[in-house]
N, CA, C and O atoms as CSV, one atom per row, in Angstrom:
chain,resi,resn,atom,element,x,y,z
A,1,MET,N,N,-8.152,-5.777,6.655
A,1,MET,CA,C,-7.278,-5.131,6.546
A,1,MET,C,C,-7.552,-3.717,6.359
A,1,MET,O,O,-6.716,-2.929,6.802
A,2,SER,N,N,-8.637,-3.244,5.746
A,2,SER,CA,C,-9.498,-1.828,5.604
A,2,SER,C,C,-9.783,-1.483,6.643
A,2,SER,O,O,-9.631,-0.262,6.670
A,3,SER,N,N,-10.209,-1.930,7.793
A,3,SER,CA,C,-10.380,-1.511,9.303
A,3,SER,C,C,-9.184,-0.970,9.819
A,3,SER,O,O,-9.152,0.086,10.451
A,4,LEU,N,N,-8.339,-1.570,9.599
A,4,LEU,CA,C,-6.671,-0.978,10.189
A,4,LEU,C,C,-6.395,0.004,9.202
A,4,LEU,O,O,-5.691,0.784,9.844
A,5,ILE,N,N,-6.499,0.498,7.994
A,5,ILE,CA,C,-6.682,1.694,7.554
A,5,ILE,C,C,-7.144,2.635,7.797
A,5,ILE,O,O,-6.550,3.713,7.794
A,6,LYS,N,N,-8.547,2.435,8.121
A,6,LYS,CA,C,-9.376,3.226,8.513
A,6,LYS,C,C,-9.250,3.563,10.307
A,6,LYS,O,O,-9.743,4.562,10.830
A,7,LYS,N,N,-8.584,2.629,10.954
A,7,LYS,CA,C,-8.311,2.871,12.344
A,7,LYS,C,C,-7.378,3.891,12.233
A,7,LYS,O,O,-7.579,4.933,12.858
A,8,ASN,N,N,-6.244,3.748,11.439
A,8,ASN,CA,C,-5.183,4.927,11.183
A,8,ASN,C,C,-5.679,6.303,10.888
A,8,ASN,O,O,-5.240,7.286,11.485
A,9,ILE,N,N,-6.666,6.372,9.895
A,9,ILE,CA,C,-7.251,7.650,9.488
A,9,ILE,C,C,-8.012,8.335,10.604
A,9,ILE,O,O,-8.148,9.558,10.642
A,10,ASP,N,N,-8.499,7.510,11.505
A,10,ASP,CA,C,-9.307,8.053,12.759
A,10,ASP,C,C,-8.167,8.480,13.823
A,10,ASP,O,O,-8.368,9.409,14.605
A,11,LEU,N,N,-7.203,7.897,13.813
A,11,LEU,CA,C,-6.141,8.004,14.540
A,11,LEU,C,C,-5.577,9.220,14.317
A,11,LEU,O,O,-5.183,9.925,15.246
A,12,SER,N,N,-5.463,9.682,12.632
A,12,SER,CA,C,-4.840,10.576,12.387
A,12,SER,C,C,-5.622,12.019,12.768
A,12,SER,O,O,-5.003,13.035,13.085
A,13,LEU,N,N,-6.908,11.944,12.692
A,13,LEU,CA,C,-7.828,13.277,13.090
A,13,LEU,C,C,-7.694,13.313,14.831
A,13,LEU,O,O,-7.514,14.285,15.564
A,14,LYS,N,N,-7.817,12.205,15.090
A,14,LYS,CA,C,-7.572,12.709,16.953
A,14,LYS,C,C,-5.871,13.495,17.257
A,14,LYS,O,O,-5.441,14.521,17.783
A,15,PHE,N,N,-5.496,12.673,16.784
A,15,PHE,CA,C,-3.820,13.337,16.721
A,15,PHE,C,C,-3.516,13.970,15.598
A,15,PHE,O,O,-3.136,13.308,14.632
A,16,VAL,N,N,-3.619,15.261,15.527
A,16,VAL,CA,C,-3.240,16.076,13.897
A,16,VAL,C,C,-1.685,16.009,14.032
A,16,VAL,O,O,-1.131,15.889,12.940
A,17,SER,N,N,-0.926,16.052,15.013
A,17,SER,CA,C,0.769,16.152,15.257
A,17,SER,C,C,1.221,14.824,14.520
A,17,SER,O,O,2.287,14.885,13.907
A,18,LYS,N,N,0.640,13.834,14.518
A,18,LYS,CA,C,1.052,12.607,14.203
A,18,LYS,C,C,0.466,12.261,12.971
A,18,LYS,O,O,0.531,11.107,12.548
A,19,LYS,N,N,-0.049,13.082,12.417
A,19,LYS,CA,C,-0.724,12.454,11.244
A,19,LYS,C,C,0.174,11.782,10.181
A,19,LYS,O,O,-0.119,10.743,9.589
A,20,LYS,N,N,1.430,12.581,9.995
A,20,LYS,CA,C,2.477,12.139,9.118
A,20,LYS,C,C,2.634,11.094,9.487
A,20,LYS,O,O,2.428,10.328,8.546
A,21,MET,N,N,2.929,10.507,10.477
A,21,MET,CA,C,3.510,9.120,11.320
A,21,MET,C,C,2.351,8.384,10.667
A,21,MET,O,O,2.642,7.543,9.817
A,22,PHE,N,N,1.229,8.570,10.923
A,22,PHE,CA,C,-0.024,7.293,10.552
A,22,PHE,C,C,0.094,7.006,8.941
A,22,PHE,O,O,0.021,5.958,8.300
A,23,MET,N,N,0.287,8.243,8.589
A,23,MET,CA,C,0.184,8.046,6.925
A,23,MET,C,C,1.179,7.078,6.412
A,23,MET,O,O,0.797,6.264,5.571
A,24,HIS,N,N,2.568,7.062,6.866
A,24,HIS,CA,C,3.835,6.688,6.934
A,24,HIS,C,C,3.235,5.240,7.079
A,24,HIS,O,O,3.348,4.444,6.146
A,25,ILE,N,N,2.560,4.881,8.314
A,25,ILE,CA,C,2.379,3.552,8.576
A,25,ILE,C,C,1.424,3.010,7.755
A,25,ILE,O,O,1.583,1.793,7.662
A,26,VAL,N,N,0.315,3.508,6.999
A,26,VAL,CA,C,-0.604,3.181,5.954
A,26,VAL,C,C,0.225,2.795,4.784
A,26,VAL,O,O,-0.078,1.772,4.170
A,27,VAL,N,N,1.322,3.570,4.384
A,27,VAL,CA,C,2.018,3.124,3.279
A,27,VAL,C,C,2.685,1.769,3.365
A,27,VAL,O,O,2.771,0.983,2.422
A,28,LEU,N,N,3.197,1.551,4.713
A,28,LEU,CA,C,3.797,0.228,5.177
A,28,LEU,C,C,2.804,-1.043,4.771
A,28,LEU,O,O,3.111,-2.036,4.111
A,29,PHE,N,N,1.686,-0.754,5.287
A,29,PHE,CA,C,0.754,-1.644,4.789
A,29,PHE,C,C,0.492,-1.824,3.504
A,29,PHE,O,O,0.446,-3.000,3.143
A,30,GLY,N,N,0.306,-1.001,2.703
A,30,GLY,CA,C,0.511,-1.183,0.944
A,30,GLY,C,C,1.945,-1.752,0.507
A,30,GLY,O,O,2.010,-2.395,-0.540
A,31,LEU,N,N,3.234,-1.509,1.368
A,31,LEU,CA,C,4.037,-2.281,0.654
A,31,LEU,C,C,4.112,-3.534,1.002
A,31,LEU,O,O,4.635,-4.339,0.232
A,32,ILE,N,N,3.569,-3.953,2.301
A,32,ILE,CA,C,3.637,-5.524,2.717
A,32,ILE,C,C,2.270,-5.954,1.804
A,32,ILE,O,O,2.142,-7.159,1.584
A,33,ILE,N,N,1.452,-5.218,1.372
A,33,ILE,CA,C,0.762,-6.145,0.528
A,33,ILE,C,C,1.332,-6.403,-1.064
A,33,ILE,O,O,1.131,-7.413,-1.737
A,34,PHE,N,N,1.914,-5.486,-1.364
A,34,PHE,CA,C,2.794,-5.644,-2.532
A,34,PHE,C,C,3.801,-6.802,-2.292
A,34,PHE,O,O,3.771,-7.801,-3.010
A,35,ILE,N,N,4.521,-6.688,-1.472
A,35,ILE,CA,C,5.701,-7.885,-1.509
A,35,ILE,C,C,4.807,-8.797,-1.039
A,35,ILE,O,O,5.224,-9.876,-1.459
A,36,GLY,N,N,3.991,-8.949,-0.519
A,36,GLY,CA,C,3.276,-10.598,-0.410
A,36,GLY,C,C,2.424,-11.071,-1.860
A,36,GLY,O,O,2.103,-12.251,-2.003
A,37,GLY,N,N,2.132,-10.145,-2.795
A,37,GLY,CA,C,1.795,-10.203,-4.092
A,37,GLY,C,C,2.801,-10.623,-4.852
A,37,GLY,O,O,2.451,-11.136,-5.915
A,38,LEU,N,N,4.240,-10.550,-4.584
A,38,LEU,CA,C,5.139,-10.853,-5.359
A,38,LEU,C,C,5.640,-12.615,-5.428
A,38,LEU,O,O,6.608,-13.033,-6.064
A,39,ASP,N,N,4.982,-13.196,-4.848
A,39,ASP,CA,C,4.630,-14.281,-4.282
A,39,ASP,C,C,4.302,-15.166,-5.983
A,39,ASP,O,O,4.812,-16.161,-6.499
A,40,PHE,N,N,3.196,-14.189,-6.437
A,40,PHE,CA,C,2.634,-14.710,-8.102
A,40,PHE,C,C,4.040,-14.664,-8.764
A,40,PHE,O,O,4.246,-15.711,-9.379
A,41,ILE,N,N,4.891,-13.939,-8.822
A,41,ILE,CA,C,5.909,-14.076,-9.956
A,41,ILE,C,C,6.606,-15.198,-9.974
A,41,ILE,O,O,6.902,-15.839,-10.983
A,42,ARG,N,N,6.978,-15.547,-8.449
A,42,ARG,CA,C,7.599,-17.025,-7.871
A,42,ARG,C,C,7.061,-17.961,-8.738
A,42,ARG,O,O,7.707,-18.663,-9.516
A,43,SER,N,N,5.554,-17.950,-8.546
A,43,SER,CA,C,4.905,-19.050,-9.233
A,43,SER,C,C,5.019,-19.181,-10.697
A,43,SER,O,O,5.138,-20.271,-11.256
A,44,ILE,N,N,4.980,-18.036,-11.311
A,44,ILE,CA,C,5.214,-17.773,-12.259
A,44,ILE,C,C,6.477,-18.650,-13.176
A,44,ILE,O,O,6.321,-19.317,-14.199
A,45,ILE,N,N,7.852,-18.355,-12.343
A,45,ILE,CA,C,9.051,-18.767,-12.518
A,45,ILE,C,C,9.130,-19.969,-12.633
A,45,ILE,O,O,9.746,-20.566,-13.516
A,46,THR,N,N,8.338,-20.571,-11.502
A,46,THR,CA,C,8.853,-22.052,-11.285
A,46,THR,C,C,7.366,-23.025,-12.320
A,46,THR,O,O,7.204,-24.245,-12.304
A,47,GLY,N,N,6.658,-22.185,-12.963
A,47,GLY,CA,C,5.936,-22.940,-13.830
A,47,GLY,C,C,4.458,-23.429,-13.270
A,47,GLY,O,O,3.615,-23.942,-14.006
A,48,ASN,N,N,4.289,-23.211,-11.975
A,48,ASN,CA,C,3.108,-23.454,-11.131
A,48,ASN,C,C,1.831,-22.220,-11.026
A,48,ASN,O,O,1.093,-22.008,-10.064
A,49,ALA,N,N,1.855,-21.700,-12.007
A,49,ALA,CA,C,1.131,-20.323,-12.500
A,49,ALA,C,C,-0.303,-20.636,-12.341
A,49,ALA,O,O,-0.204,-21.636,-13.051
A,50,PHE,N,N,-1.268,-20.634,-12.089
A,50,PHE,CA,C,-2.704,-20.843,-11.857
A,50,PHE,C,C,-3.006,-22.392,-11.916
A,50,PHE,O,O,-3.897,-22.962,-12.545
A,51,GLN,N,N,-2.075,-22.900,-11.133
A,51,GLN,CA,C,-2.574,-24.533,-10.587
A,51,GLN,C,C,-3.636,-24.225,-9.825
A,51,GLN,O,O,-4.788,-24.477,-10.177
A,52,ASN,N,N,-3.300,-23.606,-8.622
A,52,ASN,CA,C,-4.534,-23.183,-7.881
A,52,ASN,C,C,-5.172,-21.974,-8.356
A,52,ASN,O,O,-4.548,-21.071,-7.798
A,53,SER,N,N,-6.124,-21.432,-9.120
A,53,SER,CA,C,-6.328,-20.267,-9.863
A,53,SER,C,C,-6.619,-19.107,-8.674
A,53,SER,O,O,-6.110,-17.988,-8.609
A,54,TRP,N,N,-7.599,-19.719,-7.751
A,54,TRP,CA,C,-7.970,-18.635,-6.861
A,54,TRP,C,C,-6.927,-17.819,-5.820
A,54,TRP,O,O,-7.079,-16.740,-5.247
A,55,ALA,N,N,-5.760,-18.812,-5.809
A,55,ALA,CA,C,-5.018,-18.261,-4.759
A,55,ALA,C,C,-3.799,-17.275,-5.647
A,55,ALA,O,O,-3.098,-16.339,-5.262
A,56,ASP,N,N,-3.915,-17.933,-6.932
A,56,ASP,CA,C,-2.517,-16.831,-7.695
A,56,ASP,C,C,-3.332,-15.540,-8.098
A,56,ASP,O,O,-2.749,-14.486,-8.349
A,57,ILE,N,N,-4.901,-15.687,-8.155
A,57,ILE,CA,C,-5.681,-14.900,-8.736
A,57,ILE,C,C,-5.609,-13.700,-7.416
A,57,ILE,O,O,-5.686,-12.506,-7.702
A,58,SER,N,N,-5.479,-14.083,-6.195
A,58,SER,CA,C,-5.537,-13.520,-5.080
A,58,SER,C,C,-4.328,-12.597,-4.979
A,58,SER,O,O,-4.347,-11.434,-4.577
A,59,LYS,N,N,-3.180,-13.355,-5.442
A,59,LYS,CA,C,-1.627,-12.687,-5.640
A,59,LYS,C,C,-1.682,-11.691,-6.221
A,59,LYS,O,O,-1.572,-10.588,-5.684
A,60,LEU,N,N,-1.873,-11.896,-7.505
A,60,LEU,CA,C,-1.944,-10.711,-8.868
A,60,LEU,C,C,-2.570,-9.760,-8.071
A,60,LEU,O,O,-1.848,-8.770,-7.951
A,61,MET,N,N,-3.998,-9.633,-7.270
A,61,MET,CA,C,-4.470,-8.801,-7.034
A,61,MET,C,C,-3.672,-8.065,-6.034
A,61,MET,O,O,-3.733,-6.836,-5.999
A,62,MET,N,N,-2.852,-8.800,-5.137
A,62,MET,CA,C,-2.309,-8.025,-3.918
A,62,MET,C,C,-1.138,-7.609,-4.619
A,62,MET,O,O,-0.617,-6.711,-3.957
A,63,LEU,N,N,-0.331,-7.903,-5.895
A,63,LEU,CA,C,0.737,-7.329,-6.351
A,63,LEU,C,C,0.172,-6.001,-7.345
A,63,LEU,O,O,0.922,-5.025,-7.316
A,64,ILE,N,N,-0.651,-5.914,-7.923
A,64,ILE,CA,C,-1.535,-4.878,-8.637
A,64,ILE,C,C,-1.912,-3.861,-7.392
A,64,ILE,O,O,-1.096,-3.008,-7.044
A,65,THR,N,N,-2.910,-3.967,-6.882
A,65,THR,CA,C,-3.254,-2.979,-5.644
A,65,THR,C,C,-2.189,-2.243,-4.829
A,65,THR,O,O,-2.133,-1.028,-4.637
A,66,GLY,N,N,-1.184,-3.380,-4.294
A,66,GLY,CA,C,-0.482,-2.982,-3.644
A,66,GLY,C,C,0.511,-2.189,-4.006
A,66,GLY,O,O,1.070,-1.523,-3.135
A,67,LEU,N,N,0.920,-2.106,-5.338
A,67,LEU,CA,C,1.574,-1.429,-6.400
A,67,LEU,C,C,1.047,0.019,-6.502
A,67,LEU,O,O,1.705,0.987,-6.118
A,68,PHE,N,N,-0.119,0.095,-7.018
A,68,PHE,CA,C,-1.108,1.053,-7.405
A,68,PHE,C,C,-1.161,1.955,-5.938
A,68,PHE,O,O,-1.024,3.176,-6.001
A,69,PHE,N,N,-1.357,1.310,-4.692
A,69,PHE,CA,C,-2.004,2.037,-3.625
A,69,PHE,C,C,-0.501,2.732,-3.314
A,69,PHE,O,O,-0.417,3.960,-3.294
A,70,THR,N,N,0.472,2.038,-3.116
A,70,THR,CA,C,1.960,2.393,-2.436
A,70,THR,C,C,2.404,3.815,-3.514
A,70,THR,O,O,2.787,4.943,-3.204
A,71,TYR,N,N,2.153,3.164,-4.902
A,71,TYR,CA,C,2.322,4.503,-5.863
A,71,TYR,C,C,1.706,6.071,-5.443
A,71,TYR,O,O,2.298,7.102,-5.124
A,72,GLN,N,N,0.559,5.824,-5.563
A,72,GLN,CA,C,-0.448,6.681,-4.891
A,72,GLN,C,C,-0.408,7.502,-3.676
A,72,GLN,O,O,-0.617,8.715,-3.679
A,73,CYS,N,N,-0.115,6.760,-2.574
A,73,CYS,CA,C,0.851,7.383,-1.490
A,73,CYS,C,C,2.170,8.122,-1.665
A,73,CYS,O,O,2.440,9.135,-1.020
A,74,ILE,N,N,2.937,7.601,-2.517
A,74,ILE,CA,C,4.223,8.344,-2.753
A,74,ILE,C,C,4.037,9.921,-3.512
A,74,ILE,O,O,4.650,10.949,-3.227
A,75,ARG,N,N,3.126,9.752,-4.420
A,75,ARG,CA,C,2.468,10.966,-5.281
A,75,ARG,C,C,1.896,11.659,-4.330
A,75,ARG,O,O,2.195,12.837,-4.529
A,76,SER,N,N,1.103,11.539,-3.222
A,76,SER,CA,C,0.555,12.085,-2.398
A,76,SER,C,C,1.506,12.830,-1.385
A,76,SER,O,O,1.254,13.908,-0.845
A,77,PHE,N,N,2.551,12.131,-1.234
A,77,PHE,CA,C,3.887,12.804,-0.327
A,77,PHE,C,C,4.394,14.112,-0.903
A,77,PHE,O,O,4.405,15.267,-0.478
A,78,ILE,N,N,4.933,13.351,-2.355
A,78,ILE,CA,C,5.665,14.338,-3.297
A,78,ILE,C,C,4.723,15.721,-3.468
A,78,ILE,O,O,5.160,16.839,-3.741
A,79,HIS,N,N,3.090,15.301,-3.200
A,79,HIS,CA,C,2.363,16.772,-3.520
A,79,HIS,C,C,2.209,17.669,-2.356
A,79,HIS,O,O,2.154,18.899,-2.328
A,80,ALA,N,N,2.158,16.918,-1.531
A,80,ALA,CA,C,2.222,17.417,0.075
A,80,ALA,C,C,3.276,18.404,0.399
A,80,ALA,O,O,3.098,19.484,0.961
A,81,ARG,N,N,4.565,17.834,-0.085
A,81,ARG,CA,C,5.858,18.442,0.037
A,81,ARG,C,C,5.853,19.362,-0.735
A,81,ARG,O,O,6.258,20.410,-0.232
A,82,LYS,N,N,5.502,19.426,-1.974
A,82,LYS,CA,C,5.500,20.867,-2.980
A,82,LYS,C,C,4.551,21.723,-2.366
A,82,LYS,O,O,4.875,22.866,-2.045
A,83,VAL,N,N,3.348,21.256,-2.161
A,83,VAL,CA,C,2.488,22.322,-1.579
A,83,VAL,C,C,3.167,22.892,-0.193
A,83,VAL,O,O,2.931,24.097,-0.095
A,84,LYS,N,N,3.930,22.390,0.890
A,84,LYS,CA,C,4.502,23.155,1.904
A,84,LYS,C,C,5.291,23.544,1.578
A,84,LYS,O,O,5.597,24.363,2.444
A,85,GLU,N,N,6.311,23.594,0.484
A,85,GLU,CA,C,7.299,24.513,-0.081
A,85,GLU,C,C,6.684,25.878,-0.727
A,85,GLU,O,O,7.203,26.994,-0.739
A,86,LEU,N,N,5.586,25.520,-1.194
A,86,LEU,CA,C,5.029,26.695,-1.997
A,86,LEU,C,C,4.203,27.939,-1.000
A,86,LEU,O,O,3.962,29.064,-1.438
A,87,ASN,N,N,3.846,27.486,0.381
A,87,ASN,CA,C,3.124,28.066,1.590
A,87,ASN,C,C,4.419,28.497,2.458
A,87,ASN,O,O,4.257,29.172,3.474
A,88,SER,N,N,5.531,28.148,2.096
A,88,SER,CA,C,6.747,28.832,3.399
A,88,SER,C,C,6.948,30.099,2.850
A,88,SER,O,O,7.700,30.900,3.404
């Protein structure tokens, strides 16, 4: 997964005019990771939490890191918009 993110960053350096599009693609990867981690909540609701501890720890990490990454990307977008407005 990190190689895909690195590839998008490399593409954004080659195609500067498409940087905004590539960064939105990266956010989609973070959102997909977060959605995949939501399966952990299903296992809690059904009462099967930590029967397979490695799988549930992995889902929990996906949930936490996906949420944090998506949140940081949104904050970055908001900051970039504010900087753009100040420079205009």
